[in-house]
MIFI-538104 format. One record per atom (N, C-alpha, C): residue in three letters; y, z, x. Coordinates in Angstrom, 2 decimals, m for minus. Layout:
BEGIN
R   marse         y         z         x
R     ALA         Y         Z         X
...
//
This chain:
BEGIN
R   marse         y         z         x
R     MET     m0.78     12.47      8.18
R     MET     m1.40     12.85      6.93
R     MET     m2.28     11.70      6.46
R     LYS     m3.46     12.03      6.02
R     LYS     m4.42     11.02      5.55
R     LYS     m4.00     10.44      4.21
R     ILE     m4.15      9.15      4.09
R     ILE     m3.87      8.44      2.84
R     ILE     m5.21      8.14      2.18
R     ASN     m5.37      8.61      0.95
R     ASN     m6.61      8.42      0.22
R     ASN     m6.32      7.63     m1.06
R     LEU     m6.66      6.35     m1.04
R     LEU     m6.41      5.48     m2.19
R     LEU     m7.58      5.47     m3.19
R     SER     m8.60      6.27     m2.93
R     SER     m9.80      6.23     m3.77
R     SER     m9.52      6.81     m5.16
R     PHE    m10.40      6.47     m6.08
R     PHE    m10.19      6.81     m7.49
R     PHE    m11.53      6.88     m8.20
R     LYS    m11.49      7.36     m9.41
R     LYS    m12.64      7.27    m10.30
R     LYS    m12.14      6.76    m11.64
R     LYS    m13.05      6.23    m12.41
R     LYS    m12.70      5.72    m13.74
R     LYS    m13.39      6.58    m14.79
R     GLU    m12.64      6.87    m15.84
R     GLU    m13.17      7.65    m16.95
R     GLU    m12.82      6.96    m18.26
R     GLN    m13.61      7.22    m19.26
R     GLN    m13.31      6.74    m20.61
R     GLN    m12.54      7.83    m21.36
R     ARG    m11.39      7.48    m21.89
R     ARG    m10.58      8.40    m22.68
R     ARG    m10.06      7.66    m23.90
R     ASN    m10.38      8.18    m25.06
R     ASN     m9.95      7.55    m26.32
R     ASN    m10.32      6.07    m26.37
R     GLY    m11.51      5.75    m25.87
R     GLY    m11.99      4.38    m25.91
R     GLY    m11.40      3.46    m24.86
R     LYS    m10.60      4.00    m23.95
R     LYS     m9.99      3.20    m22.89
R     LYS    m10.46      3.69    m21.53
R     GLU    m10.57      2.74    m20.60
R     GLU    m10.91      3.10    m19.23
R     GLU     m9.63      3.54    m18.51
R     VAL     m9.67      4.72    m17.92
R     VAL     m8.51      5.29    m17.25
R     VAL     m8.85      5.50    m15.77
R     VAL     m7.90      5.14    m14.90
R     VAL     m8.07      5.33    m13.46
R     VAL     m7.48      6.67    m13.07
R     ILE     m8.27      7.48    m12.35
R     ILE     m7.81      8.80    m11.91
R     ILE     m7.90      8.86    m10.39
R     LEU     m6.75      9.08     m9.75
R     LEU     m6.71      9.18     m8.29
R     LEU     m7.47     10.41     m7.83
R     ASN     m8.17     10.28     m6.72
R     ASN     m8.85     11.44     m6.14
R     ASN     m7.85     12.39     m5.48
R     ASP     m6.74     11.86     m4.99
R     ASP     m5.68     12.68     m4.39
R     ASP     m4.47     12.67     m5.31
R     LYS     m4.29     13.74     m6.03
R     LYS     m3.19     13.84     m7.01
R     LYS     m1.81     13.86     m6.34
R     ARG     m1.77     14.11     m5.04
R     ARG     m0.50     14.19     m4.30
R     ARG     m0.06     12.84     m3.72
R     LEU     m0.87     11.80     m3.92
R     LEU     m0.67     10.52     m3.25
R     LEU      0.73      9.94     m3.45
R     TYR      1.19      9.91     m4.68
R     TYR      2.47      9.25     m4.98
R     TYR      3.66     10.18     m4.81
R     ASP      3.42     11.42     m4.40
R     ASP      4.52     12.36     m4.23
R     ASP      4.53     12.91     m2.80
R     GLU      3.77     13.95     m2.54
R     GLU      3.79     14.60     m1.22
R     GLU      3.37     13.67     m0.09
R     VAL      2.28     12.94     m0.30
R     VAL      1.78     12.05      0.75
R     VAL      2.80     10.93      0.99
R     ALA      3.31     10.35     m0.07
R     ALA      4.31      9.27      0.06
R     ALA      5.57      9.78      0.77
R     GLN      6.00     10.98      0.42
R     GLN      7.20     11.53      1.05
R     GLN      6.96     11.78      2.54
R     HIS      5.78     12.28      2.88
R     HIS      5.44     12.49      4.29
R     HIS      5.55     11.18      5.06
R     TRP      4.96     10.11      4.50
R     TRP      4.98      8.82      5.20
R     TRP      6.37      8.22      5.24
R     ALA      7.17      8.43      4.22
R     ALA      8.55      7.93      4.22
R     ALA      9.32      8.57      5.38
R     ASN      9.09      9.85      5.61
R     ASN      9.75     10.53      6.72
R     ASN      9.21     10.06      8.07
R     SER      7.91      9.74      8.11
R     SER      7.26      9.33      9.37
R     SER      7.69      7.96      9.84
R     ILE      8.02      7.07      8.91
R     ILE      8.31      5.69      9.29
R     ILE      9.81      5.44      9.49
R     ASN     10.57      6.50      9.72
R     ASN     12.03      6.40      9.76
R     ASN     12.58      5.48     10.85
R     ARG     11.75      5.10     11.82
R     ARG     12.22      4.16     12.85
R     ARG     12.00      2.71     12.44
R     THR     11.42      2.49     11.28
R     THR     11.24      1.13     10.76
R     THR     12.52      0.71     10.06
R     LYS     12.92     m0.52     10.27
R     LYS     14.12     m1.02      9.60
R     LYS     13.84     m1.11      8.10
R     LYS     14.79     m0.62      7.31
R     LYS     14.63     m0.60      5.86
R     LYS     14.40     m1.99      5.28
R     THR     15.07     m2.98      5.86
R     THR     14.87     m4.35      5.36
R     THR     13.44     m4.83      5.62
R     GLN     12.86     m4.40      6.74
R     GLN     11.48     m4.79      7.04
R     GLN     10.51     m4.13      6.07
R     ALA     10.74     m2.85      5.78
R     ALA      9.88     m2.16      4.81
R     ALA      9.96     m2.86      3.46
R     ARG     11.15     m3.23      3.06
R     ARG     11.33     m3.92      1.78
R     ARG     10.68     m5.30      1.81
R     ASN     10.76     m5.99      2.93
R     ASN     10.10     m7.30      3.05
R     ASN      8.59     m7.18      2.85
R     PHE      8.00     m6.14      3.43
R     PHE      6.56     m5.94      3.25
R     PHE      6.24     m5.62      1.80
R     TYR      7.07     m4.83      1.16
R     TYR      6.85     m4.53     m0.25
R     TYR      6.94     m5.81     m1.09
R     ASP      7.90     m6.66     m0.79
R     ASP      8.03     m7.94     m1.50
R     ASP      6.77     m8.79     m1.31
R     GLN      6.21     m8.79     m0.11
R     GLN      4.97     m9.54      0.13
R     GLN      3.82     m8.98     m0.71
R     ILE      3.77     m7.66     m0.80
R     ILE      2.73     m7.00     m1.60
R     ILE      2.88     m7.37     m3.07
R     LEU      4.11     m7.40     m3.57
R     LEU      4.35     m7.81     m4.96
R     LEU      3.91     m9.26     m5.20
R     LYS      4.18    m10.13     m4.23
R     LYS      3.77    m11.53     m4.36
R     LYS      2.25    m11.65     m4.37
R     LEU      1.59    m10.87     m3.53
R     LEU      0.13    m10.88     m3.53
R     LEU     m0.43    m10.39     m4.87
R     ASP      0.22     m9.38     m5.43
R     ASP     m0.21     m8.86     m6.73
R     ASP     m0.09     m9.93     m7.80
R     GLU      0.99    m10.68     m7.80
R     GLU      1.18    m11.77     m8.76
R     GLU      0.12    m12.86     m8.55
R     LYS     m0.16    m13.15     m7.29
R     LYS     m1.16    m14.17     m6.97
R     LYS     m2.55    m13.73     m7.44
R     ILE     m2.85    m12.45     m7.36
R     ILE     m4.13    m11.94     m7.86
R     ILE     m4.25    m12.21     m9.35
R     LYS     m3.15    m12.02    m10.07
R     LYS     m3.16    m12.23    m11.53
R     LYS     m3.46    m13.69    m11.87
R     SER     m2.98    m14.62    m11.05
R     SER     m3.19    m16.04    m11.36
R     SER     m4.45    m16.61    m10.71
R     ASP     m4.76    m16.19     m9.48
R     ASP     m5.85    m16.82     m8.73
R     ASP     m7.10    m15.96     m8.57
R     GLY     m6.97    m14.67     m8.85
R     GLY     m8.11    m13.76     m8.68
R     GLY     m8.07    m13.04     m7.35
R     PHE     m8.66    m11.85     m7.35
R     PHE     m8.64    m10.98     m6.18
R     PHE     m9.34    m11.61     m4.98
R     ASP    m10.51    m12.20     m5.20
R     ASP    m11.29    m12.74     m4.08
R     ASP    m10.54    m13.80     m3.28
R     SER     m9.76    m14.64     m3.96
R     SER     m9.04    m15.69     m3.23
R     SER     m7.83    m15.14     m2.48
R     VAL     m7.30    m14.01     m2.92
R     VAL     m6.12    m13.42     m2.29
R     VAL     m6.49    m12.42     m1.19
R     TYR     m7.71    m11.92     m1.24
R     TYR     m8.17    m10.88     m0.30
R     TYR     m7.85    m11.19      1.17
R     PRO     m8.13    m12.40      1.67
R     PRO     m7.81    m12.66      3.08
R     PRO     m6.33    m12.49      3.41
R     PHE     m5.46    m12.79      2.46
R     PHE     m4.02    m12.66      2.69
R     PHE     m3.58    m11.19      2.66
R     ILE     m4.31    m10.38      1.92
R     ILE     m4.06     m8.93      1.95
R     ILE     m4.37     m8.42      3.35
R     LYS     m5.51     m8.81      3.90
R     LYS     m5.90     m8.37      5.24
R     LYS     m4.97     m8.94      6.32
R     MET     m4.38    m10.09      6.04
R     MET     m3.46    m10.72      6.99
R     MET     m2.19     m9.88      7.19
R     LEU     m1.91     m8.96      6.26
R     LEU     m0.76     m8.08      6.44
R     LEU     m0.85     m7.30      7.75
R     ASN     m2.09     m7.01      8.20
R     ASN     m2.26     m6.32      9.49
R     ASN     m1.60     m7.09     10.63
R     SER     m1.78     m8.40     10.65
R     SER     m1.20     m9.20     11.73
R     SER      0.32     m9.26     11.61
R     LYS      0.81     m9.30     10.39
R     LYS      2.26     m9.33     10.19
R     LYS      2.91     m8.02     10.63
R     VAL      2.22     m6.91     10.37
R     VAL      2.72     m5.61     10.82
R     VAL      2.71     m5.56     12.35
R     ALA      1.63     m6.02     12.96
R     ALA      1.54     m6.03     14.43
R     ALA      2.68     m6.86     15.03
R     TYR      2.98     m7.97     14.40
R     TYR      4.09     m8.81     14.87
R     TYR      5.42     m8.04     14.75
R     GLY      5.60     m7.31     13.66
R     GLY      6.81     m6.51     13.48
R     GLY      6.93     m5.43     14.54
R     VAL      5.81     m4.82     14.91
R     VAL      5.81     m3.82     15.97
R     VAL      6.22     m4.46     17.29
R     SER      5.68     m5.65     17.57
R     SER      6.02     m6.33     18.83
R     SER      7.50     m6.70     18.90
R     ARG      8.11     m6.94     17.75
R     ARG      9.54     m7.26     17.69
R     ARG     10.40     m6.00     17.62
R     ARG      9.77     m4.84     17.52
R     ARG     10.44     m3.54     17.45
R     ARG     11.30     m3.37     16.20
R     VAL     10.87     m4.00     15.11
R     VAL     11.55     m3.81     13.82
R     VAL     10.69     m2.97     12.88
R     VAL      9.45     m2.73     13.31
R     VAL      8.50     m1.91     12.56
R     VAL      7.95     m0.86     13.53
R     SER      7.90      0.38     13.09
R     SER      7.43      1.47     13.96
R     SER      5.90      1.54     14.00
R     LYS      5.39      2.20     15.03
R     LYS      3.94      2.43     15.14
R     LYS      3.47      3.27     13.95
R     GLU      4.31      4.17     13.47
R     GLU      3.94      5.00     12.32
R     GLU      3.77      4.14     11.07
R     PHE      4.63      3.14     10.92
R     PHE      4.49      2.21      9.80
R     PHE      3.17      1.45      9.93
R     GLN      2.88      1.02     11.14
R     GLN      1.62      0.33     11.38
R     GLN      0.43      1.24     11.06
R     ASP      0.51      2.52     11.45
R     ASP     m0.56      3.47     11.14
R     ASP     m0.75      3.60      9.63
R     MET      0.35      3.71      8.90
R     MET      0.29      3.84      7.44
R     MET     m0.38      2.60      6.83
R     MET      0.08      1.43      7.24
R     MET     m0.46      0.19      6.69
R     MET     m1.94      0.03      7.05
R     THR     m2.29      0.34      8.27
R     THR     m3.69      0.23      8.70
R     THR     m4.59      1.13      7.86
R     GLN     m4.15      2.38      7.67
R     GLN     m4.94      3.30      6.84
R     GLN     m5.17      2.73      5.45
R     CYS     m4.12      2.18      4.87
R     CYS     m4.23      1.63      3.50
R     CYS     m5.09      0.38      3.47
R     LEU     m4.81     m0.55      4.35
R     LEU     m5.51     m1.84      4.31
R     LEU     m6.99     m1.70      4.63
R     GLU     m7.36     m0.72      5.45
R     GLU     m8.77     m0.47      5.75
R     GLU     m9.55     m0.08      4.49
R     GLN     m8.87      0.54      3.54
R     GLN     m9.55      1.01      2.34
R     GLN     m9.75     m0.08      1.29
R     ILE     m9.05     m1.19      1.43
R     ILE     m9.17     m2.29      0.46
R     ILE    m10.33     m3.18      0.89
R     LYS    m11.36     m3.18      0.09
R     LYS    m12.57     m3.95      0.38
R     LYS    m12.71     m5.07     m0.64
R     GLN    m13.51     m6.05     m0.29
R     GLN    m13.78     m7.15     m1.22
R     GLN    m15.02     m6.77     m2.04
R     ASP    m14.82     m5.80     m2.93
R     ASP    m15.90     m5.33     m3.79
R     ASP    m15.35     m5.04     m5.18
R     LYS    m16.14     m4.40     m6.02
R     LYS    m15.73     m4.16     m7.41
R     LYS    m14.52     m3.23     m7.53
R     ASN    m14.26     m2.42     m6.52
R     ASN    m13.11     m1.51     m6.54
R     ASN    m11.90     m2.04     m5.78
R     GLY    m12.05     m3.18     m5.14
R     GLY    m11.00     m3.70     m4.27
R     GLY     m9.67     m3.93     m4.96
R     GLU     m9.72     m4.55     m6.13
R     GLU     m8.47     m4.85     m6.83
R     GLU     m7.74     m3.58     m7.24
R     GLN     m8.46     m2.59     m7.74
R     GLN     m7.82     m1.33     m8.14
R     GLN     m7.29     m0.58     m6.91
R     THR     m8.02     m0.62     m5.81
R     THR     m7.55      0.02     m4.58
R     THR     m6.26     m0.65     m4.11
R     PHE     m6.19     m1.97     m4.23
R     PHE     m4.95     m2.68     m3.88
R     PHE     m3.81     m2.23     m4.79
R     LYS     m4.07     m2.07     m6.07
R     LYS     m3.03     m1.61     m7.00
R     LYS     m2.57     m0.21     m6.63
R     ASN     m3.49      0.67     m6.25
R     ASN     m3.12      2.02     m5.81
R     ASN     m2.25      1.95     m4.56
R     PHE     m2.60      1.04     m3.65
R     PHE     m1.81      0.81     m2.44
R     PHE     m0.40      0.35     m2.80
R     LYS     m0.30     m0.59     m3.72
R     LYS      1.00     m1.12     m4.14
R     LYS      1.89      0.00     m4.69
R     ILE      1.34      0.84     m5.54
R     ILE      2.11      1.94     m6.12
R     ILE      2.47      2.97     m5.06
R     PHE      1.53      3.26     m4.16
R     PHE      1.80      4.18     m3.06
R     PHE      2.96      3.65     m2.21
R     PHE      2.92      2.37     m1.88
R     PHE      3.98      1.76     m1.07
R     PHE      5.32      1.84     m1.79
R     GLU      5.29      1.63     m3.09
R     GLU      6.52      1.75     m3.89
R     GLU      7.09      3.16     m3.80
R     ALA      6.21      4.15     m3.88
R     ALA      6.65      5.55     m3.78
R     ALA      7.22      5.84     m2.39
R     VAL      6.55      5.36     m1.36
R     VAL      7.05      5.54      0.01
R     VAL      8.43      4.91      0.14
R     LEU      8.56      3.70     m0.36
R     LEU      9.84      2.99     m0.27
R     LEU     10.95      3.75     m1.00
R     GLY     10.63      4.32     m2.14
R     GLY     11.63      5.11     m2.89
R     GLY     12.12      6.31     m2.08
R     PHE     11.18      7.04     m1.49
R     PHE     11.58      8.18     m0.65
R     PHE     12.28      7.70      0.62
R     PHE     11.82      6.60      1.18
R     PHE     12.39      6.05      2.42
R     PHE     13.82      5.60      2.21
R     LYS     14.07      4.87      1.14
R     LYS     15.42      4.39      0.85
R     LYS     16.38      5.55      0.56
R     GLY     15.85      6.59     m0.05
R     GLY     16.67      7.74     m0.40
R     GLY     16.93      8.68      0.76
R     SER     16.24      8.46      1.90
R     SER     16.33      9.40      3.01
R     SER     17.59      9.22      3.85
R     ASN     18.19      8.06      3.83
R     ASN     19.39      7.84      4.66
R     ASN     20.53      7.28      3.85
//
């Protein structure tokens, strides 16, 4: 299933609001991926989520542009997990789809936030599956 982290921004009551282009992202899509990555060790999935949370905190203190290379470095960490057989190819596919969408542009930080929330949703369904 395709993961679409894209969004649009609208003004509502004087505030800028982010609206996902795929309304199913945090529910149906996340549940699909949680079922797909079932061969990934739960501790490894949680470790990746912890890394994502740390990157999010670092963005708040250092800015998106300085953290961007470390976001992209997650690809190599996932590949290493696959080589150790603690992360499934399906997990790698999910991460690759997400990380490809995060660009170093004006939408990059929000796309990363959408990724973080999507991963949280996947983890919730994944932890609840067994």
